LOZADO-103397 format. One record per residue (C-alpha): residue number from 0; x, y, z; chain. Coordinates in nm, 3 decimals, always signed. Each point is the difference from the previous one (the first is absolute). Last residue first. Example, Ala and Ser with C-alpha at 12.3 -4.5 7.8 and 13.67 -1.06 7.14 Angstrom:
REM residues 2
+-----+---------+---------+---------+--------+
! num !      xx !      yy !      zz ! chaine !
+-----+---------+---------+---------+--------+
!   1 !  +1.367 !  -0.106 !  +0.714 !      A !
!   0 !  -0.137 !  -0.344 !  +0.066 !      A !
+-----+---------+---------+---------+--------+
END
This chain:
REM residues 354
+-----+---------+---------+---------+--------+
! num !      xx !      yy !      zz ! chaine !
+-----+---------+---------+---------+--------+
! 353 !  -1.304 !  +2.274 !  -0.525 !      A !
! 352 !  +0.335 !  -0.166 !  -0.011 !      A !
! 351 !  +0.242 !  +0.190 !  +0.211 !      A !
! 350 !  +0.250 !  +0.258 !  -0.121 !      A !
! 349 !  +0.367 !  +0.095 !  +0.038 !      A !
! 348 !  +0.126 !  +0.277 !  -0.223 !      A !
! 347 !  +0.239 !  -0.087 !  -0.282 !      A !
! 346 !  +0.259 !  +0.259 !  -0.094 !      A !
! 345 !  +0.271 !  -0.169 !  +0.206 !      A !
! 344 !  -0.045 !  -0.331 !  -0.179 !      A !
! 343 !  +0.016 !  -0.282 !  +0.248 !      A !
! 342 !  +0.246 !  -0.271 !  +0.097 !      A !
! 341 !  -0.053 !  -0.191 !  +0.322 !      A !
! 340 !  +0.190 !  -0.047 !  +0.325 !      A !
! 339 !  -0.203 !  -0.219 !  +0.229 !      A !
! 338 !  -0.201 !  +0.065 !  +0.312 !      A !
! 337 !  -0.088 !  -0.322 !  +0.176 !      A !
! 336 !  -0.361 !  -0.118 !  -0.003 !      A !
! 335 !  +0.068 !  -0.369 !  -0.060 !      A !
! 334 !  +0.303 !  +0.034 !  +0.228 !      A !
! 333 !  -0.243 !  +0.041 !  +0.289 !      A !
! 332 !  -0.090 !  -0.366 !  -0.028 !      A !
! 331 !  +0.362 !  -0.118 !  -0.007 !      A !
! 330 !  +0.099 !  +0.219 !  +0.294 !      A !
! 329 !  -0.297 !  -0.113 !  +0.205 !      A !
! 328 !  -0.280 !  +0.250 !  +0.036 !      A !
! 327 !  -0.059 !  +0.214 !  +0.306 !      A !
! 326 !  -0.358 !  +0.104 !  +0.064 !      A !
! 325 !  -0.086 !  +0.264 !  +0.259 !      A !
! 324 !  -0.078 !  +0.291 !  -0.232 !      A !
! 323 !  -0.282 !  +0.144 !  +0.209 !      A !
! 322 !  -0.338 !  +0.037 !  -0.177 !      A !
! 321 !  -0.046 !  +0.302 !  -0.227 !      A !
! 320 !  -0.315 !  +0.154 !  +0.142 !      A !
! 319 !  -0.263 !  +0.201 !  -0.189 !      A !
! 318 !  -0.321 !  -0.013 !  +0.207 !      A !
! 317 !  -0.271 !  -0.155 !  -0.215 !      A !
! 316 !  -0.268 !  +0.224 !  -0.153 !      A !
! 315 !  +0.181 !  +0.000 !  -0.336 !      A !
! 314 !  -0.005 !  -0.379 !  -0.031 !      A !
! 313 !  -0.368 !  -0.087 !  +0.023 !      A !
! 312 !  -0.060 !  +0.345 !  -0.150 !      A !
! 311 !  +0.115 !  -0.129 !  -0.340 !      A !
! 310 !  +0.183 !  +0.276 !  -0.186 !      A !
! 309 !  -0.143 !  +0.292 !  -0.199 !      A !
! 308 !  -0.053 !  +0.212 !  +0.312 !      A !
! 307 !  +0.373 !  -0.008 !  +0.073 !      A !
! 306 !  +0.060 !  +0.378 !  -0.012 !      A !
! 305 !  +0.357 !  +0.073 !  +0.112 !      A !
! 304 !  +0.091 !  +0.193 !  -0.316 !      A !
! 303 !  -0.304 !  +0.219 !  +0.064 !      A !
! 302 !  -0.376 !  +0.032 !  -0.056 !      A !
! 301 !  -0.029 !  -0.267 !  -0.267 !      A !
! 300 !  -0.293 !  -0.052 !  -0.237 !      A !
! 299 !  +0.126 !  -0.266 !  -0.236 !      A !
! 298 !  +0.023 !  +0.102 !  -0.364 !      A !
! 297 !  -0.190 !  -0.215 !  -0.248 !      A !
! 296 !  -0.021 !  -0.004 !  -0.379 !      A !
! 295 !  +0.366 !  +0.100 !  -0.036 !      A !
! 294 !  +0.083 !  +0.315 !  -0.199 !      A !
! 293 !  +0.257 !  -0.089 !  -0.267 !      A !
! 292 !  +0.334 !  +0.184 !  -0.001 !      A !
! 291 !  +0.160 !  -0.262 !  +0.221 !      A !
! 290 !  +0.313 !  -0.038 !  -0.216 !      A !
! 289 !  -0.087 !  -0.360 !  -0.089 !      A !
! 288 !  -0.361 !  +0.095 !  -0.069 !      A !
! 287 !  +0.098 !  +0.284 !  -0.231 !      A !
! 286 !  +0.229 !  -0.234 !  -0.193 !      A !
! 285 !  -0.265 !  -0.270 !  -0.020 !      A !
! 284 !  -0.274 !  +0.224 !  -0.137 !      A !
! 283 !  -0.293 !  -0.232 !  +0.074 !      A !
! 282 !  -0.313 !  +0.032 !  -0.215 !      A !
! 281 !  +0.065 !  -0.320 !  -0.196 !      A !
! 280 !  +0.054 !  -0.207 !  +0.316 !      A !
! 279 !  -0.284 !  -0.249 !  -0.060 !      A !
! 278 !  +0.109 !  -0.001 !  -0.365 !      A !
! 277 !  +0.306 !  -0.214 !  +0.090 !      A !
! 276 !  +0.333 !  +0.163 !  -0.086 !      A !
! 275 !  +0.105 !  +0.027 !  +0.365 !      A !
! 274 !  -0.039 !  -0.376 !  +0.037 !      A !
! 273 !  +0.250 !  -0.060 !  -0.280 !      A !
! 272 !  +0.241 !  +0.241 !  +0.167 !      A !
! 271 !  -0.035 !  -0.210 !  +0.315 !      A !
! 270 !  +0.201 !  -0.284 !  -0.153 !      A !
! 269 !  +0.096 !  +0.071 !  -0.362 !      A !
! 268 !  +0.197 !  -0.322 !  -0.012 !      A !
! 267 !  -0.316 !  -0.200 !  +0.060 !      A !
! 266 !  -0.200 !  -0.069 !  +0.315 !      A !
! 265 !  -0.170 !  +0.339 !  +0.004 !      A !
! 264 !  -0.336 !  -0.126 !  -0.125 !      A !
! 263 !  -0.022 !  -0.368 !  +0.077 !      A !
! 262 !  +0.054 !  -0.251 !  -0.279 !      A !
! 261 !  +0.331 !  -0.140 !  +0.129 !      A !
! 260 !  -0.157 !  -0.055 !  +0.342 !      A !
! 259 !  -0.270 !  -0.233 !  -0.141 !      A !
! 258 !  -0.296 !  +0.053 !  +0.232 !      A !
! 257 !  -0.067 !  +0.341 !  -0.153 !      A !
! 256 !  -0.091 !  +0.230 !  +0.287 !      A !
! 255 !  +0.164 !  +0.322 !  -0.115 !      A !
! 254 !  -0.167 !  -0.029 !  -0.341 !      A !
! 253 !  -0.341 !  -0.055 !  +0.159 !      A !
! 252 !  +0.042 !  +0.297 !  +0.231 !      A !
! 251 !  +0.103 !  +0.231 !  -0.284 !      A !
! 250 !  -0.285 !  -0.113 !  -0.226 !      A !
! 249 !  -0.261 !  +0.054 !  +0.269 !      A !
! 248 !  +0.135 !  +0.347 !  +0.076 !      A !
! 247 !  +0.000 !  +0.091 !  -0.370 !      A !
! 246 !  -0.355 !  -0.132 !  -0.051 !      A !
! 245 !  -0.127 !  +0.213 !  +0.290 !      A !
! 244 !  -0.088 !  -0.174 !  +0.326 !      A !
! 243 !  -0.366 !  +0.017 !  +0.105 !      A !
! 242 !  -0.070 !  -0.364 !  -0.088 !      A !
! 241 !  +0.211 !  -0.142 !  +0.285 !      A !
! 240 !  +0.273 !  -0.243 !  -0.113 !      A !
! 239 !  -0.030 !  -0.375 !  +0.040 !      A !
! 238 !  +0.343 !  -0.162 !  -0.008 !      A !
! 237 !  +0.024 !  -0.346 !  -0.146 !      A !
! 236 !  +0.084 !  -0.283 !  +0.234 !      A !
! 235 !  +0.293 !  -0.241 !  -0.009 !      A !
! 234 !  +0.316 !  +0.150 !  +0.152 !      A !
! 233 !  -0.160 !  +0.273 !  +0.210 !      A !
! 232 !  -0.272 !  -0.242 !  +0.110 !      A !
! 231 !  +0.260 !  -0.252 !  +0.118 !      A !
! 230 !  +0.186 !  +0.275 !  +0.185 !      A !
! 229 !  -0.319 !  +0.090 !  +0.188 !      A !
! 228 !  -0.069 !  -0.365 !  +0.077 !      A !
! 227 !  +0.349 !  -0.046 !  +0.144 !      A !
! 226 !  -0.017 !  +0.322 !  +0.204 !      A !
! 225 !  -0.327 !  -0.093 !  +0.169 !      A !
! 224 !  -0.375 !  +0.028 !  -0.049 !      A !
! 223 !  +0.057 !  +0.161 !  -0.337 !      A !
! 222 !  +0.025 !  +0.343 !  -0.160 !      A !
! 221 !  +0.087 !  +0.113 !  -0.351 !      A !
! 220 !  -0.067 !  +0.345 !  -0.144 !      A !
! 219 !  +0.105 !  +0.195 !  +0.311 !      A !
! 218 !  -0.265 !  +0.240 !  +0.133 !      A !
! 217 !  +0.031 !  +0.376 !  +0.045 !      A !
! 216 !  -0.066 !  +0.101 !  -0.358 !      A !
! 215 !  +0.234 !  +0.159 !  -0.254 !      A !
! 214 !  +0.243 !  -0.143 !  +0.247 !      A !
! 213 !  +0.309 !  -0.003 !  -0.218 !      A !
! 212 !  +0.203 !  -0.200 !  +0.250 !      A !
! 211 !  -0.300 !  -0.226 !  +0.051 !      A !
! 210 !  +0.012 !  -0.045 !  -0.375 !      A !
! 209 !  +0.353 !  -0.141 !  +0.023 !      A !
! 208 !  +0.276 !  +0.183 !  -0.181 !      A !
! 207 !  +0.240 !  -0.276 !  -0.103 !      A !
! 206 !  +0.364 !  +0.078 !  +0.068 !      A !
! 205 !  +0.256 !  -0.055 !  -0.271 !      A !
! 204 !  +0.256 !  -0.278 !  +0.051 !      A !
! 203 !  +0.369 !  +0.065 !  -0.048 !      A !
! 202 !  +0.227 !  -0.293 !  +0.078 !      A !
! 201 !  +0.271 !  +0.056 !  +0.259 !      A !
! 200 !  -0.268 !  +0.109 !  +0.247 !      A !
! 199 !  -0.017 !  +0.318 !  +0.209 !      A !
! 198 !  -0.278 !  +0.027 !  +0.251 !      A !
! 197 !  -0.230 !  +0.273 !  +0.115 !      A !
! 196 !  -0.189 !  +0.088 !  +0.317 !      A !
! 195 !  -0.267 !  +0.262 !  +0.034 !      A !
! 194 !  -0.089 !  +0.367 !  -0.006 !      A !
! 193 !  -0.126 !  +0.120 !  -0.336 !      A !
! 192 !  -0.021 !  +0.377 !  +0.009 !      A !
! 191 !  -0.287 !  +0.200 !  -0.146 !      A !
! 190 !  -0.038 !  +0.373 !  -0.035 !      A !
! 189 !  -0.086 !  +0.344 !  +0.141 !      A !
! 188 !  -0.024 !  +0.013 !  +0.379 !      A !
! 187 !  +0.173 !  -0.335 !  +0.033 !      A !
! 186 !  -0.174 !  -0.322 !  -0.082 !      A !
! 185 !  +0.120 !  -0.352 !  +0.079 !      A !
! 184 !  -0.055 !  -0.304 !  -0.219 !      A !
! 183 !  +0.065 !  -0.319 !  +0.193 !      A !
! 182 !  -0.354 !  -0.039 !  +0.133 !      A !
! 181 !  -0.129 !  +0.057 !  -0.355 !      A !
! 180 !  +0.180 !  -0.312 !  -0.126 !      A !
! 179 !  +0.327 !  -0.083 !  -0.175 !      A !
! 178 !  +0.189 !  -0.270 !  +0.182 !      A !
! 177 !  +0.231 !  -0.138 !  -0.266 !      A !
! 176 !  +0.233 !  +0.279 !  -0.102 !      A !
! 175 !  +0.286 !  -0.143 !  -0.207 !      A !
! 174 !  +0.320 !  +0.197 !  -0.034 !      A !
! 173 !  +0.227 !  -0.028 !  -0.304 !      A !
! 172 !  +0.075 !  +0.372 !  -0.018 !      A !
! 171 !  -0.228 !  +0.059 !  -0.298 !      A !
! 170 !  -0.262 !  -0.203 !  +0.186 !      A !
! 169 !  +0.008 !  +0.242 !  +0.293 !      A !
! 168 !  -0.042 !  +0.300 !  -0.228 !      A !
! 167 !  -0.286 !  -0.166 !  -0.187 !      A !
! 166 !  -0.167 !  -0.081 !  +0.329 !      A !
! 165 !  +0.011 !  +0.365 !  +0.108 !      A !
! 164 !  -0.133 !  +0.121 !  -0.335 !      A !
! 163 !  -0.280 !  -0.258 !  +0.004 !      A !
! 162 !  -0.094 !  +0.099 !  +0.355 !      A !
! 161 !  -0.036 !  +0.361 !  -0.108 !      A !
! 160 !  -0.220 !  -0.105 !  -0.292 !      A !
! 159 !  -0.209 !  -0.227 !  +0.220 !      A !
! 158 !  -0.066 !  +0.287 !  +0.240 !      A !
! 157 !  -0.115 !  +0.235 !  -0.275 !      A !
! 156 !  -0.203 !  -0.267 !  -0.184 !      A !
! 155 !  -0.184 !  -0.097 !  +0.318 !      A !
! 154 !  -0.107 !  +0.361 !  +0.043 !      A !
! 153 !  -0.109 !  +0.027 !  -0.364 !      A !
! 152 !  -0.179 !  -0.332 !  +0.037 !      A !
! 151 !  -0.213 !  +0.105 !  +0.294 !      A !
! 150 !  +0.121 !  -0.156 !  +0.322 !      A !
! 149 !  -0.233 !  -0.214 !  +0.210 !      A !
! 148 !  -0.097 !  -0.019 !  +0.367 !      A !
! 147 !  +0.118 !  +0.359 !  +0.049 !      A !
! 146 !  +0.100 !  -0.044 !  +0.364 !      A !
! 145 !  +0.152 !  -0.344 !  -0.057 !      A !
! 144 !  +0.186 !  +0.131 !  -0.303 !      A !
! 143 !  +0.148 !  +0.278 !  +0.210 !      A !
! 142 !  +0.108 !  -0.250 !  +0.265 !      A !
! 141 !  +0.147 !  -0.229 !  -0.267 !      A !
! 140 !  +0.205 !  +0.286 !  -0.142 !      A !
! 139 !  +0.177 !  -0.009 !  +0.333 !      A !
! 138 !  +0.083 !  +0.310 !  +0.203 !      A !
! 137 !  +0.022 !  +0.356 !  -0.126 !      A !
! 136 !  +0.271 !  +0.079 !  +0.254 !      A !
! 135 !  +0.280 !  -0.168 !  -0.190 !      A !
! 134 !  +0.289 !  +0.043 !  +0.241 !      A !
! 133 !  +0.331 !  -0.033 !  -0.184 !      A !
! 132 !  +0.182 !  -0.281 !  +0.168 !      A !
! 131 !  +0.230 !  -0.058 !  +0.295 !      A !
! 130 !  +0.087 !  -0.369 !  +0.018 !      A !
! 129 !  +0.109 !  -0.148 !  +0.332 !      A !
! 128 !  +0.127 !  -0.351 !  +0.071 !      A !
! 127 !  -0.012 !  -0.138 !  +0.351 !      A !
! 126 !  +0.180 !  -0.226 !  +0.248 !      A !
! 125 !  +0.348 !  +0.141 !  +0.047 !      A !
! 124 !  -0.086 !  +0.333 !  -0.157 !      A !
! 123 !  -0.045 !  +0.083 !  -0.366 !      A !
! 122 !  +0.003 !  +0.289 !  -0.244 !      A !
! 121 !  -0.165 !  +0.117 !  -0.321 !      A !
! 120 !  -0.079 !  +0.353 !  -0.112 !      A !
! 119 !  -0.185 !  +0.175 !  -0.280 !      A !
! 118 !  -0.182 !  -0.276 !  -0.188 !      A !
! 117 !  -0.214 !  +0.180 !  -0.256 !      A !
! 116 !  -0.327 !  -0.136 !  -0.139 !      A !
! 115 !  -0.019 !  -0.115 !  -0.361 !      A !
! 114 !  -0.230 !  +0.190 !  -0.233 !      A !
! 113 !  +0.248 !  +0.269 !  -0.104 !      A !
! 112 !  +0.270 !  -0.267 !  -0.050 !      A !
! 111 !  +0.325 !  -0.104 !  +0.164 !      A !
! 110 !  +0.099 !  -0.350 !  +0.101 !      A !
! 109 !  +0.327 !  -0.037 !  +0.193 !      A !
! 108 !  -0.067 !  -0.034 !  +0.371 !      A !
! 107 !  -0.333 !  -0.173 !  -0.051 !      A !
! 106 !  +0.170 !  -0.269 !  -0.204 !      A !
! 105 !  +0.262 !  -0.066 !  +0.265 !      A !
! 104 !  -0.268 !  +0.006 !  +0.268 !      A !
! 103 !  -0.210 !  -0.257 !  -0.177 !      A !
! 102 !  +0.285 !  -0.244 !  -0.048 !      A !
! 101 !  +0.110 !  +0.016 !  +0.364 !      A !
! 100 !  -0.349 !  -0.069 !  +0.134 !      A !
!  99 !  -0.031 !  -0.247 !  -0.285 !      A !
!  98 !  +0.276 !  -0.214 !  +0.141 !      A !
!  97 !  -0.096 !  +0.041 !  +0.364 !      A !
!  96 !  -0.354 !  -0.111 !  -0.076 !      A !
!  95 !  +0.139 !  -0.296 !  -0.193 !      A !
!  94 !  +0.209 !  -0.105 !  +0.300 !      A !
!  93 !  -0.303 !  +0.005 !  +0.228 !      A !
!  92 !  +0.059 !  +0.053 !  +0.369 !      A !
!  91 !  +0.233 !  +0.287 !  -0.092 !      A !
!  90 !  -0.294 !  +0.231 !  -0.074 !      A !
!  89 !  -0.153 !  -0.040 !  +0.344 !      A !
!  88 !  +0.330 !  +0.068 !  +0.174 !      A !
!  87 !  +0.072 !  +0.300 !  -0.223 !      A !
!  86 !  -0.301 !  +0.202 !  +0.115 !      A !
!  85 !  -0.107 !  +0.248 !  -0.262 !      A !
!  84 !  -0.079 !  +0.369 !  +0.054 !      A !
!  83 !  -0.137 !  +0.199 !  -0.294 !      A !
!  82 !  +0.017 !  +0.373 !  +0.056 !      A !
!  81 !  -0.223 !  +0.227 !  -0.210 !      A !
!  80 !  +0.133 !  +0.354 !  -0.023 !      A !
!  79 !  -0.094 !  +0.354 !  +0.108 !      A !
!  78 !  +0.266 !  +0.273 !  -0.024 !      A !
!  77 !  +0.078 !  +0.202 !  +0.313 !      A !
!  76 !  +0.377 !  -0.041 !  -0.033 !      A !
!  75 !  +0.088 !  -0.091 !  -0.361 !      A !
!  74 !  +0.368 !  +0.019 !  +0.093 !      A !
!  73 !  +0.088 !  -0.067 !  +0.362 !      A !
!  72 !  -0.251 !  -0.041 !  +0.278 !      A !
!  71 !  -0.368 !  -0.060 !  +0.069 !      A !
!  70 !  -0.112 !  -0.195 !  -0.306 !      A !
!  69 !  -0.375 !  -0.048 !  +0.035 !      A !
!  68 !  -0.157 !  -0.345 !  -0.011 !      A !
!  67 !  -0.303 !  -0.180 !  -0.143 !      A !
!  66 !  +0.047 !  -0.357 !  +0.107 !      A !
!  65 !  +0.006 !  -0.336 !  -0.179 !      A !
!  64 !  +0.016 !  -0.307 !  +0.220 !      A !
!  63 !  +0.173 !  -0.337 !  +0.031 !      A !
!  62 !  +0.052 !  -0.345 !  -0.146 !      A !
!  61 !  -0.353 !  -0.137 !  -0.009 !      A !
!  60 !  -0.153 !  +0.329 !  -0.101 !      A !
!  59 !  -0.118 !  +0.334 !  +0.140 !      A !
!  58 !  -0.101 !  +0.324 !  -0.160 !      A !
!  57 !  -0.002 !  +0.377 !  +0.025 !      A !
!  56 !  +0.077 !  +0.037 !  +0.371 !      A !
!  55 !  +0.028 !  +0.370 !  +0.081 !      A !
!  54 !  +0.251 !  +0.263 !  +0.112 !      A !
!  53 !  +0.330 !  -0.167 !  +0.092 !      A !
!  52 !  +0.279 !  +0.256 !  +0.023 !      A !
!  51 !  +0.306 !  -0.081 !  -0.210 !      A !
!  50 !  +0.374 !  +0.058 !  +0.041 !      A !
!  49 !  +0.006 !  -0.224 !  +0.308 !      A !
!  48 !  -0.061 !  -0.304 !  -0.223 !      A !
!  47 !  +0.333 !  +0.050 !  -0.178 !      A !
!  46 !  +0.164 !  +0.216 !  -0.266 !      A !
!  45 !  +0.367 !  +0.087 !  -0.040 !      A !
!  44 !  +0.020 !  +0.290 !  -0.245 !      A !
!  43 !  +0.235 !  -0.056 !  -0.295 !      A !
!  42 !  -0.268 !  +0.091 !  -0.254 !      A !
!  41 !  -0.297 !  -0.146 !  -0.185 !      A !
!  40 !  -0.012 !  -0.324 !  +0.193 !      A !
!  39 !  -0.051 !  -0.306 !  -0.218 !      A !
!  38 !  +0.346 !  -0.110 !  -0.112 !      A !
!  37 !  +0.204 !  +0.059 !  +0.314 !      A !
!  36 !  -0.300 !  -0.108 !  +0.208 !      A !
!  35 !  +0.006 !  -0.343 !  -0.158 !      A !
!  34 !  -0.308 !  -0.187 !  +0.106 !      A !
!  33 !  -0.065 !  -0.316 !  -0.197 !      A !
!  32 !  -0.342 !  -0.041 !  -0.151 !      A !
!  31 !  -0.328 !  +0.095 !  +0.155 !      A !
!  30 !  -0.240 !  -0.202 !  +0.207 !      A !
!  29 !  -0.360 !  -0.099 !  -0.028 !      A !
!  28 !  -0.343 !  +0.050 !  +0.153 !      A !
!  27 !  -0.063 !  +0.371 !  -0.033 !      A !
!  26 !  +0.112 !  +0.040 !  -0.360 !      A !
!  25 !  -0.167 !  -0.312 !  -0.125 !      A !
!  24 !  +0.102 !  -0.350 !  -0.096 !      A !
!  23 !  +0.352 !  -0.127 !  -0.025 !      A !
!  22 !  +0.111 !  -0.202 !  -0.298 !      A !
!  21 !  +0.203 !  -0.317 !  +0.040 !      A !
!  20 !  +0.371 !  -0.011 !  -0.075 !      A !
!  19 !  +0.065 !  -0.312 !  -0.209 !      A !
!  18 !  +0.142 !  +0.173 !  -0.308 !      A !
!  17 !  +0.334 !  +0.075 !  +0.169 !      A !
!  16 !  +0.187 !  +0.245 !  -0.222 !      A !
!  15 !  -0.139 !  +0.318 !  +0.152 !      A !
!  14 !  +0.133 !  +0.273 !  -0.227 !      A !
!  13 !  +0.048 !  +0.329 !  +0.178 !      A !
!  12 !  -0.097 !  +0.318 !  -0.174 !      A !
!  11 !  +0.210 !  +0.283 !  -0.140 !      A !
!  10 !  -0.019 !  -0.144 !  -0.354 !      A !
!   9 !  +0.263 !  -0.087 !  -0.259 !      A !
!   8 !  +0.249 !  -0.133 !  +0.252 !      A !
!   7 !  -0.255 !  -0.239 !  +0.150 !      A !
!   6 !  +0.137 !  -0.033 !  +0.349 !      A !
!   5 !  +0.011 !  -0.331 !  +0.181 !      A !
!   4 !  -0.213 !  -0.153 !  +0.269 !      A !
!   3 !  -0.013 !  -0.360 !  +0.110 !      A !
!   2 !  -0.287 !  -0.084 !  +0.230 !      A !
!   1 !  +0.059 !  -0.305 !  +0.216 !      A !
!   0 !  -0.298 !  -0.231 !  +0.031 !      A !
+-----+---------+---------+---------+--------+
END
């Protein structure tokens, strides 16, 4: 289960050469790749937990918590961030978890795109890993979809177009994003950021946009009594689309859901560029969208940078406490998270997958 990492000289991203690393799930429930403060942190400032004031709990998962925090010293003092705290002991229990914890962080440290969230700082203590991220105060796209019940096609088209650009950028760097869903799409005050885990494989494989990712309606197209029956329906049944969809929307969904992978839209050499050419996106100016010159269909109503009204109140009403760091890992276990010397391009800012 060892992850071997080398540097692709033609691209400032790490190539994960072990194809057996499993994929993590969502932003709140999974870990990040290897912490290297020398690579991630924007300057020579030494950053640690004491540099941040805990404000609110934004989410909680099996490996730790996500807090809204304020930087209280050094550069960026007063700025609001999201702080993801991961407990090493729980990650180390599973060798694969440790492997993709390291893999994710390496990718997050090096990917840059307007629709991919920034990773600003990374550091660790004896028992924990810390990631300081851009705080996306608009919350999950899923929450907005839940409020609306259904998105009109022009709204769905806007979000899908941004997602397509982000996926195309990842694919061009050999990164596969395999957990695309509304819960993993975070909104800031003006746009969309995909926030989830990615994986690098030696063999390129385009990502399939599932209809529940598109969410023209709130219900997935295939459901069963259990996972096995659901998968069986996905493999064998025909999709039934609602009658209110336009012909272009129906055609796009059908082409994305071809059972033969080689026949799916976007699976060829053109990748996401082929999806961009589909008539469903005919009104999208891709250059304007990339440079955020297009007015989004929804802007969250936020009173301040600290406003967490768009997040789940089950978390935000909890008292923000970072539990004591009382875990000491063995030397061999802690080595999995050791800081390593890596090569980067000095012009390349550090970003996290949105």
